[in-house]
C-alpha positions in Angstrom: -1.9 8.2 -12.9 1.3 9.6 -14.5 3.9 7.2 -13.3 6.9 9.3 -14.2 5.7 12.4 -12.3 4.7 10.2 -9.3 8.3 8.8 -9.3 9.8 12.3 -9.5 7.6 13.4 -6.6 8.6 10.5 -4.3 12.3 10.6 -5.4 12.5 14.1 -4.1 10.8 13.3 -0.8 12.6 10.0 -0.1 15.1 11.3 2.5 12.4 13.3 4.3 10.0 10.4 4.4 12.7 8.1 5.6 13.6 10.4 8.6 10.0 11.2 9.6 8.5 9.3 12.5 5.5 7.0 12.0 2.2 8.1 13.3 0.8 5.9 16.1 -2.3 4.9 14.2 -0.2 3.6 11.4 1.8 1.5 13.9 -1.5 0.1 15.1 -2.5 -0.8 11.6 0.7 -2.8 11.1 0.3 -4.6 14.5 -3.3 -5.6 13.7 -2.4 -7.0 10.3 0.6 -8.9 11.9 -1.9 -10.7 14.2 -3.8 -12.0 11.1 -0.5 -13.1 9.6 0.7 -14.9 12.7 -2.7 -16.6 13.2 -2.7 -17.9 9.6 1.0 -18.9 9.7 2.0 -16.7 6.8 5.6 -16.8 5.9 6.0 -14.4 2.9 4.9 -10.8 2.5 5.1 -8.5 -0.6 5.0 -4.8 0.1 3.9 -2.7 -2.9 4.5 1.1 -2.8 7.0 0.3 0.0 8.5 3.8 0.2 11.7 3.8 2.3 10.8 0.3 3.6 9.8 1.0 7.2 6.8 -1.4 7.1 8.8 -4.1 5.3 11.5 -3.9 7.9 8.9 -4.2 10.7 7.4 -7.3 9.1 10.9 -8.8 8.4 11.8 -8.2 12.1 8.7 -10.2 13.0 10.0 -13.2 11.1 8.4 -12.8 7.7 10.2 -13.2 4.4 9.6 -9.7 2.8 10.0 -8.3 -0.6 9.7 -4.5 -1.1 8.7 -2.9 -4.4 8.3 0.7 -5.3 8.4 2.8 -8.5 10.9 5.2 -7.0 14.5 4.2 -7.3 15.4 6.5 -4.4 13.0 4.8 -2.2 14.3 1.4 -3.2 17.8 2.5 -2.4 16.7 3.3 1.1 15.0 -0.1 1.4 18.2 -1.8 0.4 20.2 0.3 3.0 17.9 -1.4 5.6 19.0 -4.8 4.3 15.7 -5.4 2.6 15.1 -7.5 -0.5 13.8 -4.6 -2.7 13.2 -3.9 -6.4 12.0 -1.0 -8.5 8.7 -2.3 -9.8 5.2 -1.2 -10.7 2.3 -2.9 -9.0 0.5 -2.8 -12.3 3.2 -5.3 -13.6 4.5 -7.5 -10.8 7.3 -9.7 -12.0 6.4 -12.7 -9.9 4.8 -16.0 -10.6 1.1 -16.7 -9.9 0.1 -17.6 -6.3 3.6 -16.6 -5.0 2.9 -14.7 -1.7 1.1 -15.6 1.5 0.4 -11.9 2.1 0.6 -8.4 0.6 0.8 -5.0 2.3 -0.4 -1.9 0.4 -0.4 1.2 2.5 -1.3 4.5 0.8 -0.2 3.6 -2.6 -3.3 2.4 -4.5 -4.8 5.9 -4.1 -2.5 7.0 -6.9 -4.3 4.7 -9.4 -7.1 6.1 -11.5 -10.5 4.5 -11.6 -9.8 3.5 -15.2 -6.8 1.5 -14.1 -7.6 0.2 -10.7 -9.4 -3.1 -11.7 -6.4 -4.2 -13.7 -4.1 -3.4 -10.8 -6.3 -5.3 -8.3 -6.4 -8.3 -10.7 -2.6 -8.2 -10.9 -2.3 -8.1 -7.1 -4.7 -11.0 -6.8 -2.7 -13.0 -9.4 0.5 -13.1 -7.2 -1.4 -13.9 -4.0 -1.7 -17.5 -2.9 -5.2 -19.0 -2.6 -6.7 -17.8 0.7 -3.8 -15.3 1.0 -4.2 -12.1 2.9 -4.0 -8.6 1.6 -4.0 -5.3 3.5 -5.1 -2.2 1.7 -5.0 1.1 3.5 -6.1 4.4 1.8 -7.4 7.8 2.6 -11.0 8.2 1.5 -14.6 9.0 2.6 -15.7 10.8 -0.6 -15.5 10.1 -4.3 -12.9 12.4 -5.9 -10.2 12.0 -8.5 -7.5 14.2 -10.0 -4.3 16.2 -9.3 -4.2 17.5 -5.7 -3.7 21.2 -6.2 -2.7 21.9 -2.6 0.0 19.1 -2.7 3.3 20.2 -1.3 5.1 17.6 -3.4 6.5 18.6 -6.8 5.3 17.5 -9.3 1.8 17.5 -7.7 0.5 14.0 -7.3 -2.7 12.4 -8.7 -5.1 10.9 -6.2 -8.2 8.8 -6.5 -10.5 8.6 -3.4 -13.6 6.6 -2.7 -16.4 6.8 -0.2 -16.7 3.8 2.0 -19.5 2.0 0.1 -17.8 2.5 -3.2 -14.4 1.1 -2.1 -16.1 -1.9 -0.5 -18.0 -2.6 -3.7 -14.8 -2.3 -5.8 -12.7 -4.6 -3.6 -15.5 -7.2 -3.2 -15.3 -7.8 -7.0 -11.8 -9.3 -6.4 -11.5 -10.4 -2.8 -13.4 -11.4 0.3 -13.6 -8.5 2.8 -12.4 -9.9 6.1 -12.4 -6.6 7.9 -13.2 -3.0 7.1 -12.5 -0.2 9.5 -12.4 3.6 9.4 -9.7 5.6 11.3 -11.5 9.0 11.8 -10.2 12.3 10.4 -9.5 13.5 14.0 -6.9 10.7 14.4 -5.5 10.9 10.9 -5.4 14.7 10.6 -6.5 16.3 7.4 -9.6 16.3 5.2 -10.1 12.5 4.8 -10.6 9.6 7.1 -8.6 6.4 6.5 -10.0 3.2 5.2 -8.3 0.1 6.6 -9.2 -3.1 4.8 -8.1 -6.7 5.3 -8.9 -8.9 2.4 -8.7 -12.6 1.5 -8.2 -14.1 -1.9 
């Protein structure tokens, strides 16, 4: 993952992503995770790869203390405009104490991490999560593939790392307890990949 080119890609698309409407299936993903959080009495939520902060704002409006992080300064600017507590930060180096958050939300951001780096990133995420804390990871997948997406309409083109269902479960189980694993089919998502929705516990 080339962090600088990823930042440039998302900086350029910040306004567009902020103004686009959220797909219904993504709204459903948020609502399902919120049920877990309310059941467990979670108070704090860290969002990594927050983009313009739409999900952070949703969780904040449901009563959670949210912090939004993203590598893109333009995205963080949009988070702050929504009144969110937001910082430019890499999820590979989270500037928070150990066992700091009740929950973490990571939607479509970890798919930019290479296989070589992903275990270090997962260990860092685990570090800042409280014991028995909840983590949501949502990524596109269904087959094993890694590299620059040549058909990407973002510029610079982004790097993606995809996993088939068994591979991603195996990877995540090295670090967390898998509470729930679901697939949102290609037909719902639109595109070449289905979506892997995973609720994890430390």
